N, C-alpha and C positions, 0 to 999 in steps of 0.2 A: 635062407640067410646063413646057414652054417656051410653051406656048398661054396658062397662067396667067400666066407671067411678062410675056406680051406684053398681058396684058388685065389690069390693075390692079383694075378693078372685080369682075372673076370672082375673084381671089384675094382681095380684101378680103371678097367675100361668103363664101367658103370658109371664112376665118379668123373671122368673125363668127359663121356658124352653130356652127363647132367650139366656140368661147367659150361661146355662148349654152348649147349641149346640155351642155356640161362642168359649166357654173355650175348648170344645172337639176338636174343628177343630185346635186350637192352639196347643194341647197336640199332634196331628196327625203330628206336624212336628218335634217332637221329635226322634232323630237317637236311636232306641231302643237297645242300646250295653249291653252286658252283665254286666258289672259292674254297670252301672246306674240302670238296673233293680234289680240288687242284692240289691244296697243300698236302694231303693224305698221298695222293699219287707220287709227289715229289718227294715225298719223305719214305717212302715206300722204295723208290728208284734209287735214291741217295744212299738208303740202308742197304741196298743189295750190292751198289759199288764199292762202298766202304767195307763191306763183308768180305769181299774179294780181295782187300788189301791186308793179308794176314801176316802178323808180326810173328806169330808163332802157331802152328798146328798140333793139336794134342793128337797121340797115336791112335786112341779109340773115339775119336770125334770131339768136338770143340774146338774153338781156337780164339786167340787174342787178335782183334782187328783193329783198325784205325776208327773205334769210336761209332762202329756201326749201329749201335743201340740208342744213340743220341737223337736221330731224326724222328725215331718212334716216339722216344720219351718226350719231345719237344710237343709232338702232336697232342698228347694227351695234357701237358701242361698249359697248352694254349687254346685247346679246343675242348677239353674236358675228357674224363675218362671212356665215353663211350667212342669217342672219336679215336682215342689211344688203343681202345680194343679193337678196332675196324682195321686201323693201319697194321698193328701186330699180326692180326689173322691173315691179311692180304700178304705180309711179307713171310709168314711162316708158310703159306701156301707156296710162295715163290721159291723160298728156300728149300722146301720139300721137292719140289720139281727139279731145281739145280742139283741137288746132291742127295737123293734119297737113301737113307740106311734104315730099313725096315724088318723088324723081328715080330711084332705084334700089333694089331691095330690101336692098342691103347698106347704103346710105346710111341707110336707115331703121333698122337695126340700130345703126348706129354714131351716130346722132343721138337715138335714142330710149331703147330698153330698155339697151344697153349702157354708156352713159355714167353713167346712174343706178345701175346695178348695181355699178360700179366704186366708188361711194361707200361700199359695204359693205366695202371694203379696210379702212376705219377700225378695222374690229372686230378686226384684227390687233394693234392698239395700244390695248387696251382702259386701261393705267395711262398712257398719254401721249395724251390726246384732243386735244391742239393737231397734235402730230405726225401721229396718225391722221387727223385732218381734212385735214389738208394732203396725205397720201398719197391719200385718197379723191377730193378734188378734182383731183388731179393724173392720176389715173386717167379721171377723167372729161373732162379737158382733151385726153389723148391719144386719146380716141376721137372728140372731136369735131374734133381736128387731124387724124387720118387721113382723116375725111370730107370736111374741107376741102381737103387736098391732091388726093383721087381724084376727088371730085366736083363741087367749087366752085372748081376752078381757073381757069374762065373768068371768074370774077368779079374775079380780081386784076386791077389797073392794068396797063396796058402797061409793059412793063420790068420788073414787079415778079415775082419768082419766088413760084409758088404756096405754097412750104414756108414762105417768110417772110411771105407773105399770111396763110395759115392760122394760123402761130404768133402774128403780132401782132393779128388779128381775135379769134381765141378767147381770148387773154390779155386783150384790153380789157375783156371783162365777165367771164370767169371769177376773175381776182385780186380785183377788187371784192367779188365775189360770195365769196370766199374770207375776205377782210378782215372782211366783216360776219359771217360766221358765226364766225371765231376771235373778233371782239370780243363778240358774243353768247354765246359759250361761255366767256368769261372772266368775264364778268359774271354768268352763272348759278351757283348753288351745286350745281355738278354732283356733287362728292361726297355731300352730303346727300341730294340728290335719289336718287341711285345706292343709298345704303345705305338709304332709306326702302323703295325699290322691292325691294331684296333681303330686306328684313325681311316686307314683304307677301307675296313669293314664298315665304318659309320659312313664315309662318303658313299660306298657301293649300295648299302642300304637306302640312303637318303635318295641316292639317285634311283632306285628301283621304285620308291614310293613316288616320287615325281612322275615318274614315266606311268605308274598305275594311275594317277589322278589326270 
């Protein structure tokens, strides 16, 4: 234990692996219905497209995009946190393939799958979408913050604490990202879309039951 405490990177790797494995076990409980997987696939694809529309690119990584987190947040809000975790994991993997920046295995986990999986936390607040979105983005922020403190401390200007540097750096692009997502979320007729989706799901399940009988 003393060795782990003396080596923050090893401790971060252990924590990241534990979290990923625990979440993947939860994801395994999801009934993989065709409609759900279609929604997850569409959300990941739309998030990937929106992620390429960058309003501002940070010099050491991170960017302000055209609401690329929103499709992933909606999966969690509409289908539950486990589905949100799955969508985030898939998008994080795609993001890693598209533009990898690798310093350490733990840094990869904290900068790619874990932060986007954290967006699935929004699914715990389906009746409070704004609050759920804020919780999900805060979870993403914490992942990037830990990565910044442990692996990017050398980027901090002289005399600036890496804790403060990571806080300001990640907040610089994630706060505007959250504002954009909340603005779009406010503009969308979320309840009508959700009601229409639930109606289609009911008809689909009813049709499937009739077919089975």
